[in-house]
C-alpha positions, 0 to 999 in steps of 0.5 A: 778708200779714195772717198775717205781721202777726199773727205779728209781733204775737204775737212782740212780745207774748211777748217783753214777757211774757217780759221781766217774767217773767224779771226778775232780782231785786236782791241786798241783802247789808246784811241777811239772812233768817233761818229758824228751826225749832222742834225740839220742835214738835208738831201735836196732834190737835184734840178738842172741849173740848181738845187731845190731844198724844202721851201722852208729851208736854206743851206748855209753850207755844203757837207764838204765845207765843214771842218771838224774840231776835235777837243779835249774836255777843257776845249783845247782842239787837238785835231782838225779834220775835213770830210775826206778824212772820215768814213761817210755813211750816206744811209745813216748820214753820219761820218766816222773818224777812226784812230782819234786820240782817247783824250778827245771829249767833244767835237765842234763843226764850223763852216765858211770860216777861212781861219778854221785850221788855225783855231786852237780852242772851241771857245775861239771858234765860238768867238769866230761864229759870233763875230758880227763884223765879219758877216754883216754884209755877207749873204747866206751860202747856196741860194737854192730857190729864187723868189719866183719858184724857179731854181738858180745856181749856188753862189758862195758866201761866208756866213760862219756856221757852227755847232758843238757837242759832247761825245757819248759812249756808244760801245765799240766798232771795228775798223780794218780788223781792229776794235776801237771804243766808239763815241758819238756826237750830234751837232747842229751847224747853223749861223749864230746870226739872225737874218732879215730879207726883204723880197721886194718893195711895192706901192699898192695904190693907183697913182692916177688918183694922187698928186704925186706920180712917181715914188723914188726909194732912197733907203731901207734902215733897220733901227736895231733892237736890244741884242740878246744876252747883252745890254744895248744895240749892236755896234753896227746898228742901224743897219742901212741899205742905200738905194737911190738918190732923188730930187725934183730935177732927177730924170725920172724916166731913167732913174733906178728905184722908182715906183710909178704903177700899182703893185700886184703882189700875187703877180709880182708886178710893178715892184722893186727888187734886187736886180738879179732874180732870187736875190734879196735885200738883206742883213745878217744881224745879232740875235735881238729884239725886234725894231722899226724898219724904215723905207725912205722915199721921195714923192715926185709931184710934176706940177708943183714943189711946195710940198713935202717930198721926203716921206717914209714908211715904217714897219713897227710890228711883224707877224708870222702867219701860219694858216689863219693864225698870226703870231706877233714876233718879239725878237729876231732869233739866232739861226732863223731867216725873216723874209717879207715884202714891203708893200704900202699904200698912201695911208702908210706914209708918215704924216708930213709934219710929224714923226709918228710911226705908221704900222705896216702889218708885215707877213713874215716867212721864217726859214731855218738853215740846213747843211746841204748834202751834195756829196751823196756819192762820196764814200771811203772805205771802212767797216763800222 
């Protein structure tokens, strides 16, 4: 008899547990869950003193920099959220926001813009993204690989990055035992600007064979080409970096930005570069046709002055090198970084009495912007 009694108790207990475990979640169609994937996210290899993404990628923002702009079909922003408001899935590299208004039909994602919380429309976000004057002098964020291949600390600057996508239906999901309509979006977040980076400047000839014995570099100037999607050039062109000021009486032993020995490109010796390792001379520019880049020089002749001291070297052709293939670049495109060095010889100097351009074939390395995922340990609760 006891045997049957204990069996009956066991059945009651099982039925009670089963009822709790199969409780049907309620359904709420007044709000929705929105899952967003950032298409250009990368997880860099961690290293002491810095982070090292793939060689062809540079971070324009960290994940925690992103502000999510949820908008209706007309582009009116209904909610601003950041990473801490959602559920981050480190495996899928997605972030999901629950109980979002059912009227939300698209999402924009913006980074490095101080006024993000005050944006009312996605159109306003796009204007901020394309504002050249706000970004012209700002280097990119998170310099992760220095030019000598070593790592360097991340540094923060404000190049605005942005992306937008419409929501797509993706069935339903359950969160806190409530079932919601699920929508998805895939967003690439990158600067609108193109970027020019000059690694270094070097003179490849032997000064011993020349009448001039030193070269002072005065400035760099990118002329500025036709802006993509508009007539005319950027209002900020030409883009200029002023480096040194020279004349015959300059103290050439101590003056900065002076070349006085043969440059070895492979060993990266006898060259001029920004003072801090890993930095470059750069311009963030509107997408545009390529244009001439001139390096203005002062040639120092120690024994006589009856010569033309002011000379220049002008690059008027750019080539992307892929293995043994050289492809001429016709435009500087949005979201791309064009990095190269200016290594010249005596033959590249402009003739003393003419304005003819000298072609310096320039090997260009093109990199793409990514979102740097350094929050791999950040996960909030919730079941998707």
